[in-house]
N, C-alpha and C positions, 0 to 999 in steps of 0.2 A: 504494500500500500504506500502511496505517496501523498500525504497530507489531504487525502480524500478527493483529489482533483482528477478530472479526466483530461487527457491530452489528445490533441489532434495528431494525426500521422504527418511526419515531415514530408512524406511523398506528396500529399495533397498540396502542401505549402509551395513546394518547388515546382509543381506542375503549374500552379497559378502564376508563380514568378516567371517561368519560362514563357508562358503564353503572352503575358503582358510585355516582357522584354522584347519579344519578337515584334509585337505590334508597335513598340516605341522605338525600334531601331537599336536598342541595347545601350544607349548612352545614359548612364545612371547618375551622372553628376554634372549635367549641363547647366542647371540653374543654381547659382551660389547664394541666392537670396533665401531668407528664412523668416517666416512670420513668427516662429516660436521664440525668437529673441525680441521681446517687447521692450519698449523704453518709454519713459514719460517722467517729467519732472526730475531728470537726473538719475532715474532708477532703471537698471537693465534687468529684465526677467529672463531666466533660463528655464525652459520648459522640460519637465521630466515626466516620462511615462513609467509607471510602476503599478504593481498589484499588491494586495493585502495591506489594508490600513493599519492593522495592529502589529505588523512586522516590518515590511519593507518601507512603507510610507512613514511609519513612526521613526524608523532609522533615518530617513531623509530629513524629517523635521528636526530631529535631534542634531544632525550634522549641520543643518542650517543655523540652528540656535547658537552653536559654538563658533561658527565661521565669522571672522571679524572683517571680512571684505565689505567696504562701504559701497553702496550704489548697485549691488547685485542681489536679487532675491530669486527664490525658486517659485516657479509656477508648476505645482505638482498636479498631474492629471491621473486619477485612479481609474484603472480598467482591469478586467480580468486578464490573466495571462494569455488565454486563448485569443481575446480581442486584440491584445497588443501584438501578438505574433502575426495575426491576420492583417492588421492595419500597417504594421511596419513593413511587411512583405509587399503589400500592395503599393505603398508609397515609394519604397526603394525601387521597385520594378518599373514604376511609372516614369521615373526620371525627374519628377517634380519634387523639389526639396522644400518648398515653402510650408508644407504641413508637417514636416518631420520635427521630432523633439531634439533638444540639444543632448539630453542624456536619456538612455533607456536601460531598463533592467532586462536581461536575457538569461534564461535558464542555461546552465552549463551544457546540458545535453543538446541544446539547440544552437549554441554559439557558432560552432564550426560551419553549420549550414549557412548562416548569414554572412560570415566572414568570407567564405569561399564563393558564394553566389553573388555578392555585391562588392567586388574589389574597389578600393578607393573611397568607399562610403563611410568607413569607420576611421576615426582619428587615432593614431598611435599615442599611447600614454606613458611610454617608458621614460620620457623626460620628466615626468611628474611623480613617478613612484619608483621604488626600488623593488623589482619583481622578486628578488631574493628574500625580501622581508615577508613573503607569503608562502604558505605551505606549497610544496612542489606540484602536487597534483592539480592545483587550481591554475597554475601558470600554463600547464599543458592545455587546459580547457579554454584559456582566455587569450591564446596567442596563435599566430599563423605564420609559418615560414620564418620563425625566429623573431617576429615582431610582436610586441605586447600591445594588444588592443583593449583588453578589459582590465578594470580595477577589481581584483577579486573581492568578493563580499562574503556571503554566508557559506557555511559548510554543512554538508549532509553527512558528516563523519558518523559512521555506524558504530553501534555498540550492541551487546547482548544484555538486555535488561532481564534480570532474573529475580524470582521470589525466593529469598533466602530461607523463609520458614518452610516452604515446601521441600526445598533441597535438604534441609536439616532433618525433616521428618523421614526422609528416605535414606538418611545416613551420609549425606554429602555436604561438602563445604564449598565456599566460594573458590578456593584454590583448585578444586576438582574441575571447575568449568572455566578456568582462566587459561588463556593461551593454548586452547585445544583445537583439534580439527573437527570437522562435522561428523565423521564416523565415531570419534570418541564421545562427542556430545550426544549423539543419538543413542549410544550404548547407555549413557547415564539417563537419558530421557525414558528409555524402556524400563529401567529400574525404578525411576520415580513413578511411572505410570502403574507398574506392578505393585508398588508399595502403597501409594496414596490414591490412585485412581485419577490423578490430575494429568490432563493432557499437556503436551509439550508446547506447541505453538498453534496459531491459526494457519490456515492454508487456503489460498485462492488461486487455483491453477491459471486463471485468466490474467492475473497480475504479474507483470514482469519485474517488479521492484525487487523481490526476493532473489530472483536469478541475477539481477545486476549486482546486488550486494555480494553474492557468492563469487561471481565471475571476476569482479575487480580485485579480489584478494590475490588472484593469480597474475594480475597485471596484463590481462588480455581482454578483448572485447568481442562483440558480435561481428565485427568486420576486421579485415586485414589492417595492416599498419597504415594503408592509404586512407582509411576511414570510409571507403566506398564499397569495396568488394566484400560481399557476405562471407563470413567465416563460421559456418555451421557444421557441415559435413566434414569429418576429420578433426574437429575441434574436441580434443580429449577432455577439456575442462567442461564444456557443455554436456558431453556424455556423462561425466561424473556427477554434474548437478542433477541431471535427469534421474540417474540411479539413486542418488541420495533422496530426492523427493519421492521416488517410488518406494523406498524403504520406509520413510516417514508415513506415507499414505497406507502402505500395506500392513504395517504394524499397528495401525490405528492410533498413532501418537498425536495426530493433529485434529483440530476442529475446523470443519469446512465453513468458510465465510464467503459472501458474495458482495459485500458492500462495506463502506467505511464504518457505519454504525455498529455492525456486527463485529467488526475487527476490534473496535474500542471496547465494546461491551464484554468481549471474551476475557480480556485481562482485568478490566475494572471489576468484573463480577467474580474473579478468581477461578475461571474455568481453565486457564492456561498459566503456566509458570515461567514462560520465557517469551520475550518479544525482541527479535532481531530487527533493528530499524535504524533510521537516521536519528540524530540527536533531537530533531524537532518533535519527536514523540514524547519527550520528557514531560511537558505540561499535561498531556493526556493521561499519562501514567500517574502523575501526582494528583489527578482529579479525584482519586479514590482515597479520601482522607483516612478511612479506617485501616488502610494498608501501610500507613507511615511506619518506617523503620523495618519493613519487611522486603525492601527492594535493594538491589545493588546493580551496578553496571560493570561489565567486564569486556575485554576486547572481543570483537566479533570473531567467531571461529573461522579458520582457514580451510581451504580445500585440501584434501589429503594428497597433495602434490608437493614436491620439494621446493618448487618456486613460489608457492603461495605463502602469504603472511597474514598475521592477525590484525589486519587493518583494511577498512573499505569505506565506501561512501554510498549515499543514496540521496540524490537531489543536490540543491545548491544553485545559486545564481550570482551574477556579477554585473557591474555597471559598465556601460559602453558610451562613448562620446561620438556623435555623428560628425562627419567631416563637412560642416557647414558653418555659417557665421555664428560666432559665439563659442567655437570649439576650444580656444585657449582658456577662456573664462571657465567653461565647464570642466575642462581637465584640471585646472588649478583648484577648483572647488573640491573635486574628488580627491586630488592628491593631498590636499591639506586637511582633509577629514578622514575619509575611508582609507586613504593611502598612507597615513603617517602618524595619526594622533592616538597615542597610547591611552590617554585619559578618556577620549571619546569612546574607545572600545570597552573601558570599564563601565561607563554609564550605560552603554548600549546593552551590555550583558545584564546589568542590574535592573534597568528600567524597561527594556524591550524584550530581553530574553534571547537576543541574537549574539552568537559567539564570535562571528567573524573568522577570518583566516590570517590575521595579521600577527605573525609570530612574536614580535617584541611585546605585544600586549599580554601574552600568555602568563608572564610572571607577575602580572598586576594583581591587586588586592581582590578584585571581583572573582578572578579565576581560582583564588585560594579558598573561596567560601565552602565551608563544610555544610552540606545539605542534610538537614535533619531527617527528611523523608527517606533518604538513602543511607540511613544509619551513620550520618556524619561524614560520608565519603565526599571527597572533593571531585565531584563528577565532572565539572567543567574543565578543571585542570587536566584530568585524565583524558577526557574526550579531545581536548585541544592537542595534547601530546600524541594521541593516536592519529590525529589528522595529519601530523607531519610524516607519518609512515605510510600513508595511503599510496599505493602504486599509481604511477602516472599512466593513463591510457588515452588513446585518441578516440573520443566518443563518436567522431565522424558525423555523417549526415542522416543515418537511418536507425538510430536507437529505438525509437518508438515503433517504426514500421516492422523492424525485425522482431522486436519484442512481441508484437501481435501475432506474427507468424509462429514464433516459438510457443506461445500460449496454446495455440491449436495443436502444435506438434506434441506438446507435453500431454495434453488430454488424450490424444490418439495413443501415445505410448502407455499411459496409465490404463487405457482401455484394452490393452493387450497386443498392440501392434509391435513389430520388431523395432528395436531402438535404431539400428543403423538405417533401416528403410525409412523410418520417420524423419531422421535428420537429413538424409539425402533428399527426401521430398521437400523438406523445409528449405534446403539450399537451393533447389531448383525453383521453388516458388519465389524466393527472395531475388534470385538472379533475374527471373522473368519480370517480376513486379517492379524491381528497381532498375530495370534496363541495363543489367550488367552483362 
């Protein structure tokens, strides 16, 4: 699950972009004017597109409140992520820049598609930030051909949230589920189920988020290194993931869910004892006040392969500056707030609940907070440090499209079809659907 949101396929986006580009002759930066830079009475407005008023927009408002540049204010326009993707694609493809924002929030899984499809339309920001100050995997997602285009923002660093009381009832400790692989964890899950009757995790075969968490621990993705060519058949890591999910399913260790509400209810009601997810799930886990003191967070399990590590990611987004009038001011704003301000990130975590990926902030006071709900664990400090270990992968152009194909493939496999045949069919479908 990913914050309960449904995402459009990147394929549909780029079909739209291609059609409009052809119609317009392909010149995406002909007009340098921009209505989004407003001015009046000595005040310049920078227009920003973002989603989620309680998270991303709250972060923008906080950044604006501490920025001491006179004469420049933000014009924040809230839309859903889906609407922003659609509007940004249409505007960039049309070649008309007057309706573009100065700053836009783009999910990391989608960034490569925009950067590759619209060259010259995003402004390099490496003169305004030090990319080495951010966790490495974010720089892979926000750059193209060695040029940094995004200011890394929030992290989807994954953790395994576990019920310590259920583990203890089955004779296990936190150490038993720390830095393990999935096979070892499933062995423990079987013992917990046999002893307590408590299920391990929720499972939605149509959701690709769990697969993304598992796959990134090995430093590989659904595509080859070019970010374009599907890498399904012959991908031993995907084969392993399918076999692990088959084991969880066949041993009855999971509770099937089909929507966000059922996912949340399963752990809030005590039906499952583990939640492998991005750190953004923390507030939902803490919503069950009666469970305070009975939760902990440990590193995400790795795949049982030598190259896999106990660190992964699910989600996250970053800030991008459009290469139009106002670009210098926009990049300066991001650089002096999200790009360098340690104190800003302390307040961001305390007041908004956003961790960020700015490494110098991790030693700050807010990250040292002992969270009573998690038995006094410094969960934000732990999660931040795990974020520095997340393998870098090229998310490429087709994360969601291939995720949808694999969801069907997994259901076919769980239904009894041969694994290799299922993956070969998925490979063929992806190559055909994505025109490879």
